[in-house]
DOPABA-399018 format. One line per field, with one value per residue (C-alpha): y negated, z, x; residue in three letters. Coordinates in steps of 0.1 Angstrom, whole numbers. Each point is the difference from the previous one (the first is absolute). Layout:
N
Y [Y,...]
Z [Z,...]
X [X,...]
r [ALA,...]
end
This chain:
193
Y [393,2,-15,-29,-6,-1,-22,-23,-2,-3,-30,-16,4,-17,-29,-6,6,-17,-37,-17,-11,-38,-21,-23,5,-18,-18,-12,-15,-15,-17,-15,-11,-18,-17,-10,-15,-20,-12,-10,-20,-17,-11,-14,-18,-16,-13,-22,-36,-1,-35,13,4,17,-10,27,-18,23,-30,-8,-32,-19,-18,-30,21,-5,30,16,10,20,5,26,6,17,28,8,0,32,-10,-2,30,20,-12,12,32,5,-2,15,36,-9,-6,35,6,-19,26,35,27,5,15,-17,15,-1,6,20,-23,-5,-33,-19,-22,-32,3,-37,-29,-37,15,19,37,7,4,28,23,11,12,23,33,-7,31,11,7,16,-29,-27,-20,-3,12,-32,-21,25,-1,-39,-1,24,-21,-32,16,12,-29,-31,-15,10,-17,-31,-3,1,-23,-26,-4,-35,14,34,26,8,36,1,32,18,-16,7,34,17,-16,-8,26,28,3,-1,11,-28,-11,-26,-34,-9,-33,-21,-1,-32,4,-23,-24,17,17,35,28]
Z [371,-38,0,22,-24,-30,16,11,-36,-15,24,-9,-37,4,20,-28,-30,10,5,31,-7,-6,17,-32,-37,-28,-7,37,-7,-32,16,27,-25,-21,33,9,-35,2,35,-13,-30,24,23,-30,-13,35,-2,-30,6,-13,-15,-21,-37,-30,-37,-19,-33,-23,-19,-20,-16,-5,-33,7,7,38,22,14,35,27,34,27,36,-3,23,-25,-31,-18,-3,39,6,-24,17,33,-13,-14,33,22,-4,16,31,3,15,32,6,15,3,34,18,29,35,13,-32,-22,-29,-27,-9,-17,26,-8,21,2,4,0,6,30,7,-5,34,-14,-5,36,-7,-29,-7,-30,-27,-13,-38,-24,-24,28,-12,-37,-10,16,-25,-28,8,1,-36,-12,16,-16,-33,-2,16,-4,-17,27,25,-21,-5,38,10,-26,15,13,36,10,12,36,-5,-32,11,0,-33,-18,17,3,-24,-31,2,22,19,31,11,23,0,-27,14,0,-14,20,-17,-3,3,-22,17,-13,23,-15,19]
X [23,-1,-33,11,29,-22,-26,29,15,-35,-6,34,-9,-33,16,25,-21,-31,3,-16,-34,0,-26,-1,1,18,-32,0,34,-10,-30,22,25,-27,-13,37,5,-32,11,34,-15,-24,30,18,-29,-6,35,-7,-9,-38,8,28,-11,14,-9,-13,-9,17,14,-32,-5,-32,-10,20,33,-3,9,-32,9,-18,14,-9,12,32,-11,-28,23,6,37,4,-21,21,32,-13,-11,36,14,-26,10,34,-20,-8,34,-14,-26,1,-26,-16,-29,-16,8,-36,-20,23,-11,26,14,27,18,19,32,8,-24,13,36,-10,-8,-37,-15,-25,31,-4,-36,12,18,23,-3,31,-1,25,2,9,-31,10,-35,-13,17,-9,-37,1,17,-27,-29,14,6,-35,-20,19,-29,-24,22,4,-38,-7,29,-9,-36,-9,-1,15,-23,7,-1,24,14,-33,-10,34,10,-36,-25,22,30,-16,33,-19,-36,-9,-36,-8,-6,-37,-8,-24,-34,-18,-38,-21,-23,-31,-21,-6,-15]
r [MET,GLU,LYS,THR,ALA,THR,LEU,LEU,ILE,ALA,SER,ALA,LEU,LEU,VAL,LEU,CYS,VAL,PRO,ALA,LEU,ALA,LYS,PHE,THR,ALA,GLN,ASP,VAL,LYS,CYS,HIS,VAL,CYS,LYS,ALA,VAL,VAL,SER,GLU,ILE,GLU,GLU,GLU,VAL,ALA,LYS,VAL,ASP,PRO,LYS,LYS,LYS,ILE,ASP,VAL,SER,GLY,PHE,ARG,LEU,ASP,ALA,GLN,GLY,ASN,SER,VAL,GLY,LYS,SER,VAL,PRO,MET,ALA,LYS,SER,GLU,LEU,PHE,LEU,SER,GLU,VAL,MET,ASP,LYS,VAL,CYS,ASP,GLN,MET,ASP,ASP,TYR,LEU,ARG,ALA,THR,HIS,LYS,LYS,THR,GLY,LYS,PHE,MET,LEU,LEU,LYS,ILE,MET,ILE,ASP,GLY,LYS,MET,ASN,PRO,ALA,SER,SER,GLU,VAL,ASP,PHE,VAL,GLN,ASP,ASP,ASP,LEU,ASN,LYS,SER,LEU,GLY,HIS,TYR,CYS,LEU,GLU,PHE,ILE,GLU,ASN,TYR,GLU,ASP,VAL,VAL,VAL,LYS,TYR,PHE,LYS,GLU,GLU,THR,LEU,ASN,GLU,HIS,LEU,ASP,ILE,LYS,ILE,CYS,SER,GLU,GLU,THR,GLU,TYR,CYS,ASN,ASP,ALA,PRO,ILE,GLN,GLU,GLU,TYR,GLU,PHE,ASP,ASP,LYS,ASP,GLU,LEU]
end
């Protein structure tokens, strides 16, 4: 009887003192936050009329005293991108941690899409966390603070890379460990064997 009581107390202490093994790590969360940030910025950039331009001349004058101007598409301007990045971390309140019911794979799920409940929410189990998802905003702010220049560099490119999340979150920042995108190799027209 005494042995059973001791075993019961030890089991209770073990349950109370050892946290449940998480199926994901803080690095997994940071990776998904990075991808969500890239996705949110892509959405904001897509909303901008591509014909809309912004003057980025810097108020320089030529030899005759005329203003020398250069305009770029608004969506590619550092001013616009900086404004988007200033607000993007507020969007992390719209995300919840979840695991896919079938695969058990960790993900961040955006709750509302176009004003409606995300249809994928029935395919996941939401993960309760102690900080009520405040760490998502924290990880977002950390990412933007450390990698704003990287994000601006990729979003200023003439055409956006279709795998921006992998380029930024895996190759540049190493938040994720997705396989790098293989660039297509162009063979020369020479017959060499």
